[in-house]
C-alpha positions as CSV (number, residue, x, y, z in Angstrom):
1,X,114.1,103.6,142.1
2,X,111.5,100.9,142.6
3,X,108.8,103.4,141.4
4,X,110.7,103.9,138.1
5,X,111.1,100.0,137.6
6,X,107.6,99.4,138.0
7,X,106.6,102.4,135.9
8,X,108.8,101.1,132.9
9,X,107.4,97.4,133.6
10,X,103.8,98.7,133.6
11,X,104.6,101.0,130.5
12,X,106.1,98.0,128.6
13,X,103.0,95.9,129.1
14,X,100.8,98.4,128.0
15,X,102.6,99.3,125.0
16,X,103.1,95.5,124.3
17,X,99.2,95.1,124.4
18,X,98.6,98.1,121.9
19,X,100.9,96.0,119.2
20,X,98.4,93.0,119.2
21,X,96.1,93.2,116.3
22,X,92.8,91.5,117.2
23,X,91.5,90.2,113.9
24,X,89.0,87.8,113.1
25,X,89.9,83.9,112.6
26,X,88.7,81.9,109.9
27,X,86.5,80.0,111.9
28,X,84.6,83.0,113.1
29,X,84.4,84.4,109.6
30,X,83.1,81.2,108.2
31,X,80.3,81.0,110.5
32,X,78.7,84.4,109.6
33,X,75.4,83.5,108.0
34,X,74.6,84.2,104.5
35,X,72.2,86.8,105.4
36,X,71.2,88.9,102.5
37,X,69.1,91.4,104.2
38,X,72.2,92.4,106.0
39,X,74.6,92.1,103.1
40,X,75.9,95.4,102.9
41,X,76.6,95.7,106.7
42,X,78.5,92.2,106.6
43,X,80.5,93.3,103.2
44,X,81.6,96.7,105.1
45,X,82.7,94.8,108.3
46,X,84.5,92.2,106.2
47,X,86.3,95.0,104.2
48,X,87.3,96.7,107.4
49,X,88.8,93.5,108.6
50,X,90.6,93.1,105.4
51,X,92.4,96.4,105.4
52,X,93.7,95.7,108.9
53,X,97.4,95.4,109.0
54,X,99.2,92.2,110.1
55,X,100.0,92.7,113.7
56,X,103.5,92.0,115.2
57,X,102.5,88.8,116.9
58,X,100.6,87.4,114.3
59,X,102.4,84.8,112.0
60,X,102.6,85.5,108.4
61,X,100.8,82.2,107.4
62,X,98.2,82.9,109.9
63,X,97.5,86.2,108.4
64,X,97.6,84.8,104.9
65,X,95.0,82.2,105.9
66,X,92.7,84.9,107.6
67,X,92.9,87.2,104.4
68,X,91.8,84.0,102.4
69,X,89.0,83.4,104.6
70,X,87.6,87.0,104.5
71,X,87.8,87.3,100.8
72,X,86.3,83.8,100.5
73,X,83.1,85.1,102.6
74,X,83.1,88.1,101.1
75,X,82.8,86.5,97.5
76,X,80.1,83.6,99.0
77,X,78.0,86.5,100.2
78,X,77.8,88.5,97.2
79,X,77.3,85.3,94.8
80,X,74.5,84.2,97.2
81,X,72.8,87.2,97.5
82,X,73.2,88.8,93.9
83,X,72.1,85.5,91.8
84,X,70.7,86.4,88.3
85,X,67.8,84.2,87.5
């Protein structure tokens, strides 16, 4: 009986960790340098972060703030690296 209970608890912890979505926070996104030499790689990474779904444990307001930070950084890099003289 104890082995079954331990197995159920272990399985609960493991499945709970799978529900957590490790996303970049706005602070982490904001410190990405405006590196025009690596613009395409940075944009691809930001787009992959933008496509991630909201995790169950993430607040809706925090998710919206993260999305705004990601979109702003994408715009900022595109604006700075693709200037027209």
